[in-house]
C-alpha positions as CSV (number, residue, x, y, z in Angstrom):
1,P,88.3,94.9,118.2
2,I,87.9,98.2,116.4
3,P,87.0,97.8,112.7
4,C,89.6,99.1,110.2
5,V,88.5,102.1,108.1
6,P,90.3,102.1,104.7
7,W,92.9,104.8,104.3
8,Q,91.7,107.3,101.7
9,S,94.3,108.3,99.1
10,Q,95.0,112.1,99.3
11,T,94.7,112.2,95.6
12,S,91.1,110.9,95.5
13,G,88.9,113.2,93.5
14,Q,91.8,115.7,92.9
15,K,93.8,116.3,89.8
16,K,97.5,116.7,90.3
17,S,99.6,117.9,87.4
18,S,102.9,116.9,88.9
19,G,102.0,113.3,89.8
20,A,103.6,111.2,92.6
21,R,106.8,112.6,94.1
22,P,109.5,111.2,96.3
23,D,109.2,111.6,100.0
24,P,110.2,115.2,100.8
25,R,112.1,114.0,103.9
26,M,114.6,112.0,101.8
27,P,118.0,113.5,100.8
28,N,117.7,115.5,97.6
29,P,114.3,114.3,96.6
30,E,114.4,116.4,93.4
31,N,117.2,114.2,92.0
32,W,115.0,111.0,92.0
33,N,112.4,109.6,89.7
34,L,109.6,107.8,91.5
35,D,107.8,104.8,90.0
36,P,104.2,105.6,90.9
37,V,103.2,101.9,91.0
38,Y,105.8,101.2,93.7
39,N,104.8,104.2,96.0
40,I,103.4,102.4,99.0
41,K,102.1,103.6,102.4
42,L,101.2,101.2,105.2
43,N,99.2,102.5,108.2
44,Q,98.4,100.9,111.5
45,T,96.1,102.4,114.0
46,N,95.1,100.8,117.3
47,I,93.3,103.3,119.6
48,G,93.3,100.9,122.5
49,A,97.1,100.5,122.4
50,N,97.8,104.1,121.4
51,N,99.4,103.0,118.2
52,N,99.3,105.3,115.1
53,K,102.2,104.2,112.9
54,Y,103.2,104.5,109.3
55,Y,105.6,102.8,106.9
56,I,106.5,104.4,103.5
57,I,108.2,102.4,100.7
58,Q,109.2,104.0,97.4
59,L,111.0,102.6,94.4
60,L,113.3,105.3,93.0
61,E,115.7,105.8,90.1
62,D,118.6,108.2,89.6
63,L,121.6,108.4,87.3
64,Q,123.4,105.8,89.5
65,G,120.7,103.2,89.4
66,Y,117.8,102.1,91.6
67,A,117.0,102.4,95.3
68,L,114.3,101.8,97.8
69,W,113.5,104.5,100.3
70,T,111.8,103.4,103.4
71,R,110.6,105.6,106.3
72,W,108.6,104.5,109.4
73,G,107.5,105.8,112.7
74,R,104.5,107.4,114.5
75,F,102.3,109.9,112.8
76,G,103.4,113.5,113.6
77,E,107.1,112.5,113.8
78,S,109.8,112.3,111.2
79,G,110.6,108.7,112.1
80,A,113.5,106.6,111.0
81,S,114.5,106.0,107.4
82,S,116.7,103.9,105.1
83,L,118.0,104.3,101.5
84,T,119.1,101.0,99.9
85,R,120.7,100.9,96.5
86,F,120.3,98.2,93.9
87,T,122.1,97.5,90.6
88,S,118.9,96.4,88.8
89,I,115.2,97.2,89.0
90,D,114.3,93.5,89.4
91,A,116.4,93.3,92.6
92,A,114.8,96.4,94.0
93,K,111.3,95.1,93.2
94,K,112.1,91.8,94.8
95,H,113.3,93.5,98.0
96,L,110.3,95.8,98.0
97,K,107.8,93.0,97.7
98,R,109.6,91.0,100.5
99,N,109.6,94.1,102.8
100,S,106.0,95.0,102.2
101,T,104.7,91.4,102.6
102,A,106.7,91.1,105.9
103,K,105.2,94.3,107.2
104,Q,101.7,93.3,106.4
105,A,102.2,89.9,108.1
106,T,103.5,91.5,111.3
107,D,100.1,92.8,112.4
108,R,97.1,91.7,110.5
109,T,94.6,93.6,112.7
110,C,94.6,96.8,110.8
111,V,96.9,97.4,107.8
112,I,95.7,99.2,104.8
113,V,97.9,99.3,101.6
114,Y,97.4,101.7,98.7
115,A,99.4,103.0,95.9
116,R,99.5,106.8,95.7
């Protein structure tokens, strides 16, 4: 097996004045507030099987309430996405934790999690 190399946050060593932002591929990203603690990116790379996949999960808030934005696919492609609304932040956090735990358990060979 090929050893996993931890994904390095793109913000390491850099100062960003604007902070974390919603995924630019979501509809109207400028209308959402992003909780930086729940801004997660999962990465799976398996050179032997030609896998190079990503999974993005973001907890967002707008005037109508809370939502989870998820986007997944192969690197270099837009992939598929889903926006799920919730009436409370607790319900959104519970769903996020369930989704991210399930994704991590799917393939334990090389999954790196970091908060941007």
